[in-house]
RODO-2510 file (C-alpha; in nm, 4 decimals, decimal comma):
residues 417
     n   res          X          Y          Z
     1     m    -2,9550     0,2807     0,4654
     2     y    -3,2940     0,1803     0,5647
     3     q    -3,6701     0,2744     0,4177
     4     d    -3,9426     0,4803     0,4344
     5     n    -4,2869     0,6226     0,4526
     6     i    -4,5909     0,5963     0,7059
     7     n    -4,8067     0,7376     0,3512
     8     l    -4,9885     0,4289     0,3251
     9     c    -5,1819     0,2319     0,0389
    10     i    -5,3385     0,0146     0,3017
    11     v    -5,3822    -0,3350     0,2621
    12     l    -5,5479    -0,6773     0,4571
    13     l    -5,3424    -1,0198     0,4613
    14     v    -5,3872    -1,1996     0,7560
    15     t    -5,2145    -0,9229     0,9755
    16     l    -5,2553    -0,5383     0,8062
    17     i    -4,9972    -0,4902     0,4606
    18     f    -4,9824    -0,1524     0,3910
    19     i    -4,8291    -0,0376     0,0867
    20     t    -4,5687     0,3005     0,1016
    21     t    -4,6560     0,6015    -0,1256
    22     i    -4,5931     0,9070    -0,1972
    23     s    -4,7815     1,2427     0,0484
    24     a    -4,8898     1,4479    -0,2600
    25     r    -5,0687     1,2043    -0,4271
    26     r    -5,4200     1,1644    -0,3910
    27     y    -5,4927     0,7621    -0,5103
    28     v    -5,2350     0,4265    -0,5757
    29     r    -5,2510     0,1699    -0,7833
    30     v    -4,9322    -0,0288    -0,6925
    31     l    -5,0627    -0,3965    -0,6459
    32     a    -5,1332    -0,5643    -0,9293
    33     l    -5,4657    -0,7360    -0,7666
    34     e    -5,4162    -1,0875    -1,0591
    35     s    -5,0879    -1,1662    -0,8850
    36     f    -5,1891    -1,0463    -0,4984
    37     n    -5,6110    -1,1783    -0,5141
    38     r    -5,5908    -1,3073    -0,1710
    39     k    -5,5645    -0,9090    -0,0409
    40     e    -5,7831    -0,6581     0,0212
    41     i    -5,6850    -0,2844    -0,1571
    42     y    -5,7638     0,0186     0,0316
    43     s    -5,6962     0,3445    -0,0855
    44     t    -5,6776     0,6503     0,1265
    45     p    -5,4713     1,0241     0,0494
    46     t    -5,2499     1,0118     0,3565
    47     a    -5,3629     0,6322     0,5033
    48     k    -5,4065     0,7758     0,8991
    49     k    -5,7350     0,5848     0,8995
    50     i    -5,8247     0,2112     0,8059
    51     h    -6,2265     0,1655     0,7311
    52     g    -6,2259     0,5209     0,8888
    53     r    -6,1111     0,4371     1,1265
    54     e    -5,7816     0,6648     1,3130
    55     n    -5,4725     0,5470     1,3655
    56     h    -5,3980     0,6737     1,7313
    57     l    -5,0256     0,6557     1,7049
    58     t    -4,8060     0,9560     1,6054
    59     p    -4,5794     0,8819     1,3114
    60     l    -4,2793     0,8328     1,5161
    61     k    -4,3870     0,6342     1,7886
    62     s    -4,5574     0,4114     1,4937
    63     r    -4,2118     0,3514     1,3333
    64     s    -4,0045     0,3609     1,6728
    65     s    -4,1881     0,0940     1,8458
    66     q    -4,1551    -0,1284     1,5364
    67     n    -3,7354    -0,1335     1,6043
    68     e    -3,7248    -0,1594     1,9624
    69     s    -3,5373    -0,4740     1,9107
    70     l    -3,3065    -0,3414     1,7075
    71     q    -3,2426    -0,0750     2,0104
    72     q    -3,2471    -0,3615     2,2048
    73     t    -2,9738    -0,5267     2,0045
    74     f    -2,7301    -0,2268     1,9024
    75     g    -2,7672     0,0000     2,2182
    76     i    -2,8773     0,2574     1,9722
    77     q    -3,1308     0,5737     1,9362
    78     n    -3,1181     0,7438     1,5778
    79     a    -3,4645     0,8373     1,3293
    80     f    -3,5639     0,4640     1,3271
    81     t    -3,5890     0,4196     1,7436
    82     s    -3,6363     0,7634     1,8299
    83     a    -3,9655     0,9075     1,8911
    84     e    -3,8519     1,2253     2,0114
    85     e    -3,9602     1,4672     1,7094
    86     g    -3,7046     1,7138     1,8200
    87     y    -3,3698     1,4579     1,8131
    88     v    -3,4812     1,3076     1,5322
    89     k    -3,4952     1,5711     1,2650
    90     e    -3,1512     1,6992     1,3523
    91     f    -3,0241     1,3495     1,3278
    92     v    -3,1542     1,3181     1,0179
    93     k    -2,9891     1,6764     0,9515
    94     m    -2,6689     1,5532     0,9988
    95     s    -2,6909     1,2536     0,8191
    96     r    -2,7934     1,4333     0,5146
    97     g    -2,4914     1,6339     0,5500
    98     l    -2,2379     1,3147     0,5974
    99     v    -2,3869     1,1897     0,2707
   100     n    -2,3511     1,5469     0,0981
   101     i    -2,0488     1,4186    -0,0784
   102     s    -1,7748     1,5825    -0,2906
   103     s    -1,6564     1,5313    -0,5928
   104     d    -1,2863     1,5174    -0,3743
   105     s    -1,4494     1,3468    -0,1987
   106     w    -1,6080     1,0604    -0,3953
   107     d    -1,2549     0,9602    -0,5110
   108     i    -1,1092     0,9550    -0,1706
   109     i    -1,3965     0,6660    -0,1778
   110     a    -1,3609     0,5460    -0,4784
   111     s    -0,9698     0,5155    -0,4261
   112     t    -0,9667     0,3541    -0,0741
   113     t    -1,2174     0,0508    -0,2089
   114     q    -1,0233    -0,0507    -0,4643
   115     d    -0,6914    -0,0383    -0,1736
   116     a    -0,9426    -0,3133     0,0486
   117     v    -0,9845    -0,5340    -0,2687
   118     e    -0,6664    -0,5736    -0,3650
   119     r    -0,5502    -0,6350    -0,0233
   120     w    -0,7977    -0,9125     0,0237
   121     k    -0,7006    -1,0374    -0,3650
   122     s    -0,2958    -1,0176    -0,1483
   123     d    -0,3750    -1,2054     0,1263
   124     v    -0,5879    -1,4360     0,0280
   125     q    -0,3971    -1,5503    -0,3590
   126     g    -0,0362    -1,5672    -0,1987
   127     a    -0,1944    -1,8046     0,0849
   128     c    -0,3015    -2,1110    -0,2185
   129     e    -0,0499    -2,2153    -0,4651
   130     s    -0,3047    -2,2399    -0,7568
   131     r    -0,6215    -2,2322    -0,6301
   132     f    -0,8911    -2,1747    -0,3918
   133     e    -1,2638    -2,0897    -0,3096
   134     v    -1,3504    -1,8210    -0,0876
   135     e    -1,7422    -1,7105     0,0203
   136     l    -1,8972    -1,4037    -0,1987
   137     v    -2,0732    -1,2868     0,1134
   138     p    -1,8828    -1,1804     0,3599
   139     i    -1,6346    -1,0380     0,0686
   140     v    -1,9264    -0,8024    -0,0430
   141     q    -2,0118    -0,7248     0,3359
   142     s    -1,6782    -0,6189     0,4168
   143     l    -1,6330    -0,4196     0,0904
   144     t    -1,9683    -0,2455     0,1461
   145     l    -1,9016    -0,1569     0,5070
   146     n    -1,4997    -0,0722     0,4675
   147     a    -1,6966     0,2258     0,2240
   148     v    -1,9295     0,3015     0,4380
   149     l    -1,6957     0,3471     0,6762
   150     t    -1,4693     0,6066     0,5055
   151     a    -1,8015     0,7797     0,3596
   152     l    -1,9483     0,8378     0,7487
   153     f    -1,6155     0,7875     0,9920
   154     f    -1,2861     0,8397     0,8631
   155     l    -1,2950     1,1290     0,5459
   156     k    -1,4148     1,4051     0,8492
   157     k    -1,1087     1,2540     1,0274
   158     e    -0,9065     1,3047     0,7075
   159     a    -0,7772     0,9503     0,7578
   160     a    -0,8100     0,5988     0,5865
   161     t    -0,8999     0,2432     0,6284
   162     k    -0,6236     0,1466     0,5345
   163     g    -0,4947     0,0855     0,9422
   164     v    -0,8048    -0,1419     0,9494
   165     p    -0,6668    -0,5107     0,9169
   166     f    -0,9278    -0,7048     0,6533
   167     k    -1,0453    -0,9250     0,9032
   168     a    -1,1351    -0,7102     1,1236
   169     l    -1,3813    -0,5687     0,8823
   170     t    -1,4836    -0,8719     0,7488
   171     k    -1,5399    -0,9984     1,2082
   172     l    -1,7267    -0,6455     1,2334
   173     a    -1,9792    -0,7249     0,8874
   174     k    -2,0302    -1,0938     1,0269
   175     a    -2,0995    -0,9620     1,4036
   176     i    -2,3758    -0,7386     1,2968
   177     n    -2,5562    -0,9323     1,0212
   178     d    -2,5655    -1,2041     1,2603
   179     s    -2,7563    -0,9599     1,5841
   180     w    -2,9538    -0,8460     1,3181
   181     i    -3,1173    -1,2111     1,2307
   182     m    -3,1316    -1,2406     1,6205
   183     s    -3,2726    -1,0031     1,6565
   184     k    -3,5678    -1,0928     1,4864
   185     q    -3,6548    -1,3606     1,7123
   186     k    -3,7127    -1,2695     2,1365
   187     d    -3,5243    -1,6106     2,2455
   188     t    -3,2541    -1,5144     2,0079
   189     l    -3,2487    -1,1566     2,0384
   190     i    -2,8860    -1,0396     2,3117
   191     a    -2,8386    -0,7493     2,3999
   192     f    -2,5868    -0,5059     2,2847
   193     e    -2,4736    -0,5013     2,6449
   194     h    -2,4261    -0,8586     2,6655
   195     n    -2,3568    -0,9140     2,2570
   196     d    -1,9194    -0,9707     2,3182
   197     q    -1,8531    -1,0675     1,9819
   198     l    -2,0540    -0,7514     1,8307
   199     r    -1,8748    -0,4974     2,0393
   200     t    -1,5209    -0,6464     2,0154
   201     a    -1,5026    -0,6144     1,6784
   202     l    -1,6779    -0,2746     1,6964
   203     i    -1,4283    -0,1515     1,8761
   204     e    -1,1437    -0,3257     1,7338
   205     v    -1,2210    -0,1566     1,3656
   206     l    -1,3172     0,2440     1,5646
   207     p    -1,1610     0,2319     1,8929
   208     d    -1,1984     0,6269     1,9511
   209     e    -1,6023     0,5773     1,9432
   210     n    -1,8436     0,5664     2,2375
   211     i    -2,0060     0,2379     2,2488
   212     s    -2,1781     0,2978     2,5806
   213     n    -2,4195     0,5657     2,4804
   214     p    -2,6862     0,5419     2,2492
   215     r    -2,6730     0,8419     2,0795
   216     e    -2,2959     0,8238     2,0549
   217     n    -2,2753     0,5119     1,8881
   218     p    -2,1734     0,4854     1,5543
   219     l    -2,3880     0,1901     1,5015
   220     n    -2,6469     0,4595     1,4438
   221     l    -2,4965     0,5533     1,0948
   222     i    -2,3136     0,2488     1,0370
   223     l    -2,6140     0,0059     1,0256
   224     p    -2,9206     0,1982     0,7756
   225     g    -2,5734     0,2778     0,5472
   226     f    -2,4922    -0,0805     0,5980
   227     e    -2,7168    -0,3676     0,6515
   228     t    -2,9254    -0,2967     0,3416
   229     m    -2,7163    -0,1759     0,1144
   230     w    -2,4814    -0,5232     0,1367
   231     r    -2,7405    -0,7674     0,0097
   232     i    -2,8376    -0,5092    -0,3119
   233     v    -2,5189    -0,4934    -0,3919
   234     l    -2,4470    -0,8375    -0,3841
   235     r    -2,7654    -0,9433    -0,6322
   236     c    -2,6122    -0,6247    -0,8904
   237     f    -2,3270    -0,7999    -0,8951
   238     l    -2,4181    -1,0856    -0,9295
   239     e    -2,6901    -0,9825    -1,2598
   240     v    -2,4170    -0,8181    -1,4388
   241     a    -2,1927    -1,0938    -1,3792
   242     y    -2,3305    -1,3983    -1,4307
   243     k    -2,6663    -1,3356    -1,4662
   244     t    -2,8647    -1,1050    -1,7106
   245     g    -2,4961    -0,9176    -1,7900
   246     k    -2,3373    -1,1865    -1,9635
   247     a    -2,5337    -1,0991    -2,3110
   248     h    -2,4786    -0,7507    -2,2457
   249     s    -2,0639    -0,6512    -2,1756
   250     n    -2,1570    -0,2699    -2,1701
   251     w    -2,3256    -0,3224    -1,8677
   252     k    -1,9819    -0,4509    -1,6972
   253     e    -1,8278    -0,1482    -1,9132
   254     a    -2,0922     0,1329    -1,7573
   255     l    -2,0528     0,0047    -1,4323
   256     v    -1,6943    -0,0200    -1,3630
   257     n    -1,5826     0,3258    -1,5340
   258     y    -1,7935     0,5443    -1,3601
   259     s    -1,5959     0,2894    -1,0439
   260     e    -1,2647     0,3887    -1,1857
   261     k    -1,4180     0,7536    -1,2479
   262     p    -1,6800     0,8606    -1,0042
   263     t    -1,8259     1,1264    -1,1332
   264     a    -2,1909     1,2546    -1,1782
   265     e    -2,1984     1,2966    -1,4982
   266     q    -1,9885     0,9376    -1,5911
   267     f    -2,2501     0,7692    -1,3593
   268     k    -2,5220     0,8692    -1,6108
   269     r    -2,3965     0,8339    -1,8745
   270     v    -2,5659     0,5546    -2,1468
   271     f    -2,3770     0,2773    -2,3443
   272     l    -2,4936     0,1601    -2,6888
   273     p    -2,5734    -0,0279    -2,8079
   274     d    -2,9372    -0,0361    -2,5075
   275     r    -2,8337     0,3142    -2,4000
   276     v    -2,7486     0,1757    -1,9934
   277     s    -2,6043     0,3081    -1,7629
   278     a    -2,4941     0,2639    -1,4096
   279     n    -2,7646     0,4391    -1,2460
   280     s    -2,9818     0,2619    -1,4957
   281     l    -2,8237    -0,0649    -1,3924
   282     v    -2,8491     0,0272    -1,0112
   283     k    -3,1739     0,1209    -1,0316
   284     e    -3,2745    -0,2210    -1,1480
   285     a    -3,1164    -0,3907    -0,9424
   286     l    -3,3423    -0,1859    -0,6369
   287     r    -3,6526    -0,2104    -0,8206
   288     l    -3,5621    -0,5781    -0,8677
   289     y    -3,4470    -0,6439    -0,4829
   290     p    -3,5619    -0,3908    -0,2808
   291     p    -3,3561    -0,4446     0,0752
   292     t    -3,5666    -0,3424     0,2948
   293     k    -3,9578    -0,5883     0,1154
   294     r    -4,2049    -0,3999     0,3624
   295     i    -4,1555    -0,1645     0,6380
   296     h    -4,3506    -0,2715     0,9231
   297     r    -4,5821     0,0450     1,1885
   298     a    -4,7547     0,0236     1,4881
   299     w    -5,1040     0,0655     1,4794
   300     r    -5,3707     0,1362     1,7541
   301     e    -5,7569     0,1893     1,7530
   302     a    -5,9319     0,4523     2,0190
   303     s    -6,1138     0,0851     2,0896
   304     s    -5,7624    -0,0949     2,1532
   305     p    -5,5146    -0,0196     2,4423
   306     k    -5,3279    -0,2739     2,2173
   307     p    -5,1406    -0,1882     1,8788
   308     k    -5,1271    -0,4062     1,5638
   309     e    -4,9187    -0,4576     1,3497
   310     v    -4,8770    -0,3083     0,9853
   311     a    -4,6717    -0,3114     0,7007
   312     g    -4,6102    -0,1448     0,3875
   313     d    -4,5557    -0,3556     0,0727
   314     i    -4,2430    -0,2541    -0,1042
   315     e    -4,1634    -0,5567    -0,2838
   316     a    -4,5291    -0,5542    -0,4629
   317     c    -4,5171    -0,2565    -0,5393
   318     h    -4,1347    -0,3191    -0,7279
   319     l    -4,3061    -0,6283    -0,9365
   320     s    -4,6392    -0,5766    -1,0120
   321     t    -4,7320    -0,6781    -1,3632
   322     s    -5,0308    -0,3854    -1,4146
   323     i    -4,7120    -0,0801    -1,3658
   324     w    -4,4223    -0,2893    -1,4537
   325     g    -4,5886    -0,5028    -1,7756
   326     l    -4,5367    -0,8823    -1,8339
   327     t    -4,1216    -0,8230    -1,7152
   328     a    -4,1565    -0,6907    -1,4088
   329     g    -4,0109    -1,0124    -1,2905
   330     q    -3,6506    -0,9356    -1,5504
   331     f    -3,3734    -0,7381    -1,5218
   332     d    -3,3567    -0,4350    -1,7599
   333     p    -3,2589    -0,1888    -1,7738
   334     s    -3,3582    -0,0321    -2,0166
   335     r    -3,7494     0,0123    -1,8655
   336     w    -3,5796     0,3265    -1,7154
   337     e    -3,5357     0,5517    -2,0544
   338     k    -3,8549     0,6080    -2,0114
   339     v    -4,0824     0,4882    -1,7239
   340     t    -4,4502     0,6420    -1,6353
   341     r    -4,5229     0,8530    -1,3721
   342     e    -4,7096     0,5221    -1,2289
   343     q    -4,4093     0,4149    -1,2211
   344     e    -4,1910     0,6284    -1,0498
   345     e    -4,4606     0,6877    -0,8181
   346     a    -4,4140     0,3016    -0,7582
   347     f    -4,0449     0,2931    -0,7387
   348     l    -3,9958     0,3417    -0,3379
   349     p    -3,6319     0,1223    -0,2724
   350     f    -3,5810     0,4612    -0,0626
   351     g    -3,8814     0,5290     0,0847
   352     s    -4,0632     0,8686     0,0349
   353     k    -4,2018     1,1883     0,2612
   354     p    -4,1868     1,2087     0,5252
   355     f    -3,9312     0,9325     0,5934
   356     e    -3,7437     1,0195     0,2978
   357     c    -3,3852     0,7901     0,3695
   358     p    -3,1584     1,1071     0,3632
   359     a    -2,9546     0,8797     0,0646
   360     k    -3,1779     0,9029    -0,2089
   361     p    -3,1037     1,1366    -0,3916
   362     l    -2,7227     1,0296    -0,4943
   363     f    -2,5257     0,8836    -0,1873
   364     g    -2,7043     0,5159    -0,1908
   365     p    -2,7755     0,4187    -0,5586
   366     r    -2,4324     0,6355    -0,6528
   367     l    -2,2007     0,3906    -0,3471
   368     v    -2,3475     0,1006    -0,4822
   369     g    -2,2505     0,1474    -0,8038
   370     l    -1,8582     0,2013    -0,7532
   371     l    -1,9096    -0,0989    -0,5228
   372     v    -2,0109    -0,2756    -0,7827
   373     g    -1,7724    -0,1354    -1,0511
   374     t    -1,4986    -0,2247    -0,7970
   375     l    -1,5724    -0,6003    -0,7725
   376     l    -1,6567    -0,6512    -1,1707
   377     s    -1,3008    -0,4963    -1,1961
   378     a    -1,1159    -0,7017    -0,9327
   379     f    -1,2316    -1,0020    -0,9941
   380     s    -1,5779    -1,1239    -1,3242
   381     h    -1,2953    -1,1723    -1,5384
   382     d    -1,0747    -1,4018    -1,3442
   383     l    -1,3400    -1,5782    -1,1323
   384     t    -1,5408    -1,9201    -1,1587
   385     l    -1,8205    -1,8742    -0,9444
   386     v    -1,9297    -2,1899    -0,8102
   387     s    -2,1495    -2,3456    -0,5528
   388     v    -2,0459    -2,4856    -0,1765
   389     y    -2,0430    -2,8377    -0,3270
   390     g    -1,8009    -2,6723    -0,6309
   391     d    -1,9946    -2,7083    -0,8926
   392     t    -1,9895    -2,4591    -1,1216
   393     v    -2,3353    -2,1769    -1,0928
   394     e    -2,5480    -2,0887    -1,3871
   395     f    -2,9257    -1,9006    -1,3232
   396     g    -3,1943    -1,9575    -1,4861
   397     t    -3,4112    -1,6498    -1,6452
   398     k    -3,6045    -1,6874    -1,2908
   399     r    -3,5420    -1,4011    -1,0479
   400     l    -3,2749    -1,4044    -0,8213
   401     n    -3,3763    -1,5350    -0,4482
   402     n    -3,4134    -1,1762    -0,2714
   403     e    -3,4234    -1,3615     0,0986
   404     r    -3,1394    -1,2468     0,3236
   405     s    -3,0129    -1,6109     0,2856
   406     g    -3,0877    -1,6362    -0,0836
   407     c    -2,7286    -1,5481    -0,2493
   408     y    -2,5517    -1,7663     0,0318
   409     d    -2,3069    -2,0582    -0,0390
   410     l    -2,2060    -1,8878    -0,2957
   411     y    -1,8096    -1,8765    -0,4243
   412     l    -1,5879    -1,7054    -0,5998
   413     e    -1,2802    -2,0054    -0,7577
   414     l    -0,9938    -1,8014    -0,7968
   415     v    -0,7563    -1,9123    -1,0145
   416     r    -0,4335    -1,7504    -1,0562
   417     n    -0,1915    -1,7167    -1,3290
***
């Protein structure tokens, strides 16, 4: 699930940083100056100019050139790594078709997710006499990957992930995550054709897919759906089960009920006393913990042969106290009962036109809610969250760390009845 847009509000801080906006907007106010006083804000209708200087790269080239490392690392060619307009349009069209999930298909995704959780619990609980600890991140990654594979690959084949060992899902999720981290530095990047860990894990899960052709590589679809989604699932689960949600039992009820009956109506059903729904809980998690904090683009002026790097600061849009009020840094799903137009425009977890994520309308948020609800149903009532040292974890009032590795080293202490 990648977030994208090229209509930007330009910001200057060491390197140019721009803020994603909606194309029809005449002006943008999405950054709290009091919080980012070193940034200089430039508001433009289309952000194709900075100080009157035009970007001489096409929107597709501006985007794809910043994703070259992903193309090398994962051996892919999709809408994020290609500057070929015709191919990009076809890829987006195909993606929209895949995430247009029917009600029956949602039931299948829910049942396979619940089955995966039960398989995992059966395996790990059967291996201990009374209690043990297991790391939280791999569980969330594996369940997210299981759901993404079901939706994008197994539904059309009328198959299921039941035949895929849970360890194989864990191995592939870890290989993708490790490769993503290594791709950020040239000296650690491993080209896909030499990445035996990733290739072996991918073949084990999807043996019939063509991983050698960049346009047919299944990672073209897996990465956008999995790579950012597992992080928002993790933080939403922690907020509801172990942080703010501990004082609001109806939050868990809303998500669990939706995961058991994954309809559009149930997703928006409000629960008293604060009229919170699964939809508002997911939206608030996406606002407070945007899985893509910045969107990078290449910018080349006529007088400069070498492009500069610019970045859209999504996180700044979501945390601005000028827009969201003094509680901008707090998890408060009730804020979605009534939002202003400015808040709607500043909410950009899926980007906006012309590069709006195909999963924005329904698929992305609903899948997050389904996964969080399944985790809450399966685990939160019979486990304790502990640190790597075995201490019970108690979160304060501050926002959770939104760095990729910010919630690692958290363990679920399972107690066998």
